[in-house]
C-alpha positions in Angstrom: -0.8 -2.8 23.8 -3.8 -4.6 25.2 -1.6 -7.3 26.7 0.8 -4.8 28.3 -2.1 -2.8 29.7 -3.6 -6.1 31.1 -0.5 -7.1 33.0 0.5 -3.6 34.1 -0.9 -0.4 35.4 -1.0 2.6 33.1 -2.1 4.0 29.8 0.7 2.5 27.8 -1.0 3.2 24.5 -0.9 7.0 25.1 2.9 6.9 25.5 4.7 8.6 22.7 7.3 6.3 20.9 10.7 6.6 22.6 9.2 7.4 26.0 9.0 5.3 29.2 6.9 5.0 32.3 7.3 3.4 35.7 4.6 0.8 36.3 3.7 -2.4 38.3 2.5 -5.9 37.3 -0.7 -6.9 39.1 -2.3 -10.2 40.0 -6.0 -10.7 39.1 -7.0 -9.5 42.6 -4.8 -6.3 42.2 -1.8 -7.5 44.3 1.5 -6.2 43.1 3.9 -8.8 41.6 6.8 -6.5 40.6 7.6 -3.0 39.4 8.9 -2.3 35.9 9.9 0.3 33.4 7.9 0.2 30.2 9.2 1.9 27.0 7.2 2.2 23.9 9.0 2.1 20.6 7.4 2.4 17.1 6.7 -1.3 16.7 7.2 -2.9 20.1 7.5 -2.5 23.8 10.5 -2.9 26.0 10.1 -3.7 29.7 12.8 -3.8 32.3 12.0 -6.0 35.3 13.8 -6.8 38.5 16.4 -9.4 37.9 15.5 -11.3 41.0 11.8 -11.6 39.8 12.3 -12.1 36.1 11.2 -15.8 36.1 8.2 -15.1 38.2 7.3 -12.2 35.8 7.7 -14.4 32.7 5.5 -17.1 34.3 2.9 -14.5 35.0 3.0 -13.2 31.4 2.6 -16.8 30.1 -0.4 -17.4 32.3 -2.1 -14.1 31.2 -1.3 -14.9 27.6 -2.8 -18.4 27.8 -5.9 -17.2 29.7 -6.8 -14.0 27.9 -4.8 -13.8 24.7 -4.5 -17.3 23.4 -6.0 -16.4 20.0 -4.3 -13.0 19.7 -0.9 -12.1 18.2 1.1 -11.6 21.5 4.7 -12.6 21.9 7.5 -11.7 24.2 11.3 -12.3 24.2 13.5 -12.6 27.2 16.8 -10.8 26.3 19.2 -12.3 28.9 22.3 -10.9 27.2 21.3 -7.3 27.9 22.4 -6.2 31.4 21.1 -3.0 33.0 22.8 -1.0 35.7 20.4 1.2 37.7 22.2 4.2 39.3 
């Protein structure tokens, strides 16, 4: 939760399992990198990012993880085989 709340805007911890929120990823100086939908499940978080920005987002996650969470249990997985159609 702490990692997600560091890279995004919002109180993700207060989301009930199975619910989602619209959010954005921020740079250290509060610039917007991308928007996202964050869903809290019982034991993990799902995020849907814009396909055109996915590699930029992953690089940002890696940088934040290395800088602030190197000694903590934080992992993420890119699920490239799961397409999404936004209507």
